[in-house]
C-alpha positions, 0 to 999 in steps of 0.5 A: 500500500505504501508503494502507491503513496506520494508524500511531501514533507516540510521540515523546520526547526519549529515543526514538521508537516507532511501530506500523503496522497494516493490516486484512486479512480483517477482522483488524487485523495489524501491518505494521511496528513500530519502537523507536529511541533518540534522543540529542538534545543539550541545546542543542536546547530543544524537539523542533522545533529543527533538531538534534532534527528532523534526528535524528527524520527519520533515525529515522522514515524508515520511517513510512508511512500515516495518522499519529496522534501521541501527546501525553504524558499530563502535557501533556493535561488529561483529565476524565471527565464524566457529562452528561444527553444522548446528542445529539452537538451537545449533548454538544459544547456542554456540554463546552465549557462545562465545560472553560471552568470547569476548564481553566487556559487560555482556550478560544481557547488550547486544543484540546479533544476528547471521547470517548464512554465509555458511553451509557445511559438518556439520559445519556453518560459522556464523556472530555474532553481539552484541551491548550495549542495551543502544546504540540500545535503544538510536537509537530506542528512536530517531526513536520512538519520531520522530514517526517512529516504527522500528522492526529490527536493522541491521549494516551499513557495512552489507548493503555495503556487500550486494551491493558488492555481488549484483554488483558481484565485489568480488573474488570467490576464494582466500582471499580478502581485501575490504576497504570502506571509506565513508564520516563518517566511514571506514569499512573493510571486509575480505573474503575467497572464497567469504565468509566473515572472518571479518567485522570491523570498522576502525573508522572515517578517514577524509582526511584533513591530507592525510598522517596522515589518511593513516597512521592510516588506515594502522596501524589499518589494520596491527593490524587486520591482525595480530589478524586474523592470529591466528584464520584463518591463515596468510593473503597473500600479495595482492591488496586491493579493495578500495571503497571511497567517492569523498572526498578522493583525489589522495594525500590520495590514494597515501599515503594510498597505500604507508602506507599499502604496497599493490597495491590498486584497487580503485573504486568510492563509488558513482558507487554503489547504496545508502547504504540504498538500500543495507540495504533495500535489506537485509531487504526484504530477511530477514529470521530467519538466518538474523542478527537482533539486535533489543531488544525483546520488540520492536517486542512485541510493534510492534505486539501490535501496529499491533493488536491495528490497526487491532482492530481499523479497525475492530471497524471502519468497524463495526461502518460503517456497523451499520451507513449504516444499520441505514441509510437504516432503516431511509430511509425505515421508511421515505418511509413507513411514506410518503406512509402512509401519502398519504393513509391517505390524500386520505382517508380523500379526499374520506370520504366526497363523501362516506358519502354523 
């Protein structure tokens, strides 16, 4: 049963969350969903430390199926590019050249993936994702030491993107700004005719000081739009679609609206399904054109584990057949021996009268 499950896991210092989905009768259904708090002590510098992995193992005992783990948006470099080809091999080559230009690390120190967002008229709009191998491996080690075996790495903001798409709340035409504020991060999505132009983390902005947090977000937003203008043109003034967690109150929302100088269309983030569900839906629809930041050796290790599991199952089946055959042989031998003993006894009983 677990072989048919597809699970997406979000792993943070404050907690874990996962959703397992399964296709039944052509529909995707939730098989399991869980959110649990973590109280990782300050002595654990990373999630891969023994103190942290022990807690993760205790909280994630129910995780089953093919596993995708999500990288926080602020640990990934995401860039949308318009490229003049639809050929998969050419796209990969062009992406590597582009990443080498704007990434802060050398290619050998990064994992790079791409996702095709749109293709038409011989061109492709693609999302390029890159992350430091060290960060991805650290997340992977936290999972492996906790007894989990992820095979794909996604990015959290793309889970929100999938949920917004499924909810059909995005504009089909024109440009649109979408800001997502959850309890630990803030992510920005810019779209053109429903297709993304930008995914970006704006960092963590807790509403302890409403005006300061609003000013920080407004400054980040202005910087982002100015940088975007050189590549995609000016972004017209218009409302901002804001999805926020419950901790962002009316004071913060009012301060944010004043700071960015745009009307806000506010929505409660709780009205959307869980972020892990959005990531699980993406994982269930995964193709060769879906972003994956997992290092290549994860795939090799996963294939090795699957092969070892199949071999163990085959060996177990052979041993079971041998034991069954041996048991049948022993039973037949016992029946034959018993019959022979009866014949011998009858022979001895008749030998006396026959001799007389």
